[in-house]
GUVO-727154 format. One record per residue (C-alpha): residue number from 1; residue in three letters; x, y, z. Coordinates in steps of 0.05 Angstrom, whole numbers. Layout:
BEGIN
pos; code; east; north; up
NUM; ALA; X; Y; Z .
...
// end
This chain:
BEGIN
pos; code; east; north; up
1; UNK; 242; -398; 23 .
2; UNK; 168; -415; 34 .
3; UNK; 130; -423; -31 .
4; UNK; 56; -404; -32 .
5; UNK; 9; -413; -91 .
6; UNK; -54; -371; -98 .
7; UNK; -102; -410; -142 .
8; UNK; -165; -372; -162 .
9; UNK; -208; -336; -212 .
10; UNK; -214; -263; -235 .
11; UNK; -213; -239; -163 .
12; UNK; -143; -269; -157 .
13; UNK; -124; -244; -226 .
14; UNK; -144; -175; -204 .
15; UNK; -201; -156; -251 .
16; UNK; -224; -84; -238 .
17; UNK; -298; -78; -223 .
18; UNK; -303; -17; -269 .
19; UNK; -296; -65; -327 .
20; UNK; -260; -59; -395 .
21; UNK; -217; -119; -376 .
22; UNK; -169; -77; -336 .
23; UNK; -126; -109; -282 .
24; UNK; -102; -80; -217 .
25; UNK; -26; -75; -211 .
26; UNK; 11; -130; -173 .
27; UNK; 21; -89; -109 .
28; UNK; -55; -77; -107 .
29; UNK; -78; -148; -119 .
30; UNK; -88; -191; -56 .
31; UNK; -31; -239; -74 .
32; UNK; 15; -178; -80 .
33; UNK; -9; -152; -13 .
34; UNK; 4; -222; 16 .
35; UNK; 75; -221; -11 .
36; UNK; 87; -152; 18 .
37; UNK; 62; -172; 86 .
38; UNK; 99; -238; 90 .
39; UNK; 163; -207; 66 .
40; UNK; 231; -240; 58 .
41; UNK; 232; -315; 62 .
42; UNK; 166; -323; 26 .
43; UNK; 150; -327; -49 .
44; UNK; 78; -317; -69 .
45; UNK; 58; -345; -137 .
46; UNK; -6; -319; -168 .
47; UNK; -49; -363; -213 .
48; UNK; -115; -329; -226 .
49; UNK; -157; -345; -288 .
50; UNK; -220; -306; -305 .
51; UNK; -281; -350; -306 .
52; UNK; -248; -408; -269 .
53; UNK; -295; -454; -231 .
54; UNK; -280; -507; -179 .
55; UNK; -294; -570; -220 .
56; UNK; -346; -549; -272 .
57; UNK; -329; -561; -345 .
58; UNK; -363; -517; -398 .
59; UNK; -352; -530; -472 .
60; UNK; -367; -457; -487 .
61; UNK; -313; -434; -439 .
62; UNK; -259; -488; -442 .
63; UNK; -202; -498; -393 .
64; UNK; -240; -463; -337 .
65; UNK; -248; -522; -290 .
66; UNK; -201; -513; -231 .
67; UNK; -190; -588; -229 .
68; UNK; -166; -592; -301 .
69; UNK; -104; -549; -292 .
70; UNK; -90; -559; -218 .
71; UNK; -41; -618; -224 .
72; UNK; 5; -586; -277 .
73; UNK; 2; -520; -239 .
74; UNK; 25; -554; -175 .
75; UNK; 81; -589; -213 .
76; UNK; 102; -525; -248 .
77; UNK; 112; -487; -182 .
78; UNK; 136; -544; -138 .
79; UNK; 158; -551; -85 .
80; UNK; 100; -514; -53 .
81; UNK; 90; -504; 22 .
82; UNK; 19; -479; 17 .
83; UNK; -36; -473; -35 .
84; UNK; -91; -421; -24 .
85; UNK; -154; -438; -63 .
86; UNK; -206; -383; -72 .
87; UNK; -259; -408; -121 .
88; UNK; -334; -414; -124 .
89; UNK; -356; -345; -149 .
90; UNK; -365; -370; -220 .
91; UNK; -398; -435; -200 .
92; UNK; -460; -400; -172 .
93; UNK; -477; -374; -241 .
94; UNK; -497; -445; -261 .
95; UNK; -572; -454; -247 .
96; UNK; -564; -524; -218 .
97; UNK; -507; -507; -171 .
98; UNK; -525; -510; -97 .
99; UNK; -482; -482; -41 .
100; UNK; -464; -553; -21 .
101; UNK; -442; -572; -92 .
102; UNK; -399; -509; -98 .
103; UNK; -365; -521; -31 .
104; UNK; -353; -595; -47 .
105; UNK; -321; -574; -113 .
106; UNK; -273; -529; -75 .
107; UNK; -259; -583; -24 .
108; UNK; -243; -632; -80 .
109; UNK; -187; -586; -102 .
110; UNK; -160; -582; -31 .
111; UNK; -162; -658; -28 .
112; UNK; -122; -663; -92 .
113; UNK; -70; -615; -64 .
114; UNK; -64; -653; 1 .
115; UNK; -54; -719; -35 .
116; UNK; -4; -693; -86 .
117; UNK; 71; -700; -84 .
118; UNK; 89; -628; -100 .
119; UNK; 108; -604; -31 .
120; UNK; 176; -602; 3 .
121; UNK; 213; -668; 0 .
122; UNK; 161; -700; -44 .
123; UNK; 107; -692; 8 .
124; UNK; 41; -655; -1 .
125; UNK; 32; -580; 6 .
126; UNK; -15; -553; 58 .
127; UNK; -80; -525; 32 .
128; UNK; -125; -467; 53 .
129; UNK; -195; -459; 26 .
130; UNK; -221; -388; 20 .
131; UNK; -297; -381; 15 .
132; UNK; -309; -322; -32 .
133; UNK; -353; -263; -9 .
134; UNK; -426; -262; -29 .
135; UNK; -446; -234; -96 .
136; UNK; -487; -170; -103 .
137; UNK; -517; -120; -100 .
138; UNK; -545; -123; -170 .
139; UNK; -583; -69; -208 .
140; UNK; -619; -63; -275 .
141; UNK; -555; -37; -306 .
142; UNK; -515; -91; -271 .
143; UNK; -558; -154; -276 .
144; UNK; -551; -216; -234 .
145; UNK; -516; -272; -273 .
146; UNK; -576; -317; -261 .
147; UNK; -637; -314; -216 .
148; UNK; -618; -338; -147 .
149; UNK; -542; -332; -155 .
150; UNK; -536; -280; -99 .
151; UNK; -576; -324; -52 .
152; UNK; -534; -385; -70 .
153; UNK; -470; -346; -57 .
154; UNK; -495; -326; 12 .
155; UNK; -505; -399; 29 .
156; UNK; -433; -417; 17 .
157; UNK; -399; -406; 85 .
158; UNK; -433; -462; 125 .
159; UNK; -423; -509; 67 .
160; UNK; -349; -491; 61 .
161; UNK; -342; -504; 136 .
162; UNK; -374; -572; 128 .
163; UNK; -335; -592; 65 .
164; UNK; -269; -567; 93 .
165; UNK; -279; -609; 155 .
166; UNK; -293; -671; 113 .
167; UNK; -225; -665; 77 .
168; UNK; -189; -641; 139 .
169; UNK; -170; -573; 110 .
170; UNK; -171; -505; 144 .
171; UNK; -216; -452; 113 .
172; UNK; -226; -377; 115 .
173; UNK; -291; -339; 104 .
174; UNK; -272; -278; 62 .
175; UNK; -343; -251; 67 .
176; UNK; -330; -234; 140 .
177; UNK; -281; -180; 121 .
178; UNK; -294; -161; 48 .
179; UNK; -352; -149; 1 .
180; UNK; -363; -151; -74 .
181; UNK; -362; -84; -111 .
182; UNK; -427; -46; -120 .
183; UNK; -404; -32; -191 .
184; UNK; -413; -103; -217 .
185; UNK; -432; -146; -157 .
186; UNK; -377; -197; -165 .
187; UNK; -307; -167; -167 .
188; UNK; -265; -134; -113 .
189; UNK; -246; -62; -105 .
190; UNK; -174; -44; -89 .
191; UNK; -192; -32; -16 .
192; UNK; -220; -103; -11 .
193; UNK; -157; -133; -42 .
194; UNK; -117; -98; 13 .
195; UNK; -162; -123; 68 .
196; UNK; -161; -194; 42 .
197; UNK; -86; -195; 33 .
198; UNK; -75; -170; 104 .
199; UNK; -123; -221; 134 .
200; UNK; -94; -279; 95 .
201; UNK; -23; -259; 114 .
202; UNK; -42; -269; 187 .
203; UNK; -74; -337; 171 .
204; UNK; -14; -360; 130 .
205; UNK; 34; -343; 186 .
206; UNK; -7; -388; 232 .
207; UNK; -8; -445; 182 .
208; UNK; 66; -442; 165 .
209; UNK; 92; -435; 236 .
// end
């Protein structure tokens, strides 16, 4: 059995763009689509936390740093063959965060995975970084989380490519195949969960061959 952990934020948790805190059902969420496509012999574990960042700590929103809970999460689900990390959407809401800093935060998590001992036989799991799609569009009724956040999010792909190369980790640009919902500018519609799950299934097959 190949064990795969999906480590992310509200777009891994399955937050519906329409709001009200509703969550898409497991078969709709991209980890569920990934499980369906990979089929027997694979077990997909979903760990999505709304508001989770890469490495940013915020006293007003505790326990949201991806680095804080990564180690116990890896241990909890060990042995893991692959960890898929899709974070960065929440980081761009911080006014000082640059695309490079966001990407380096995500790459730091991949580095921690690749130097852990929670893979098969006490080795390290493989890691796959997923660059989230750009934010937007935003309207007066759906305001931008902070001025410049959409622009920052659009600068992530080249920085993810650079940061992933530094830590020797494969990466995937989700923005090439999916887009944020027009309803809130940051979450994924059911159709985008399906597209992402299908695309990642093909990538996972390559990585685990």
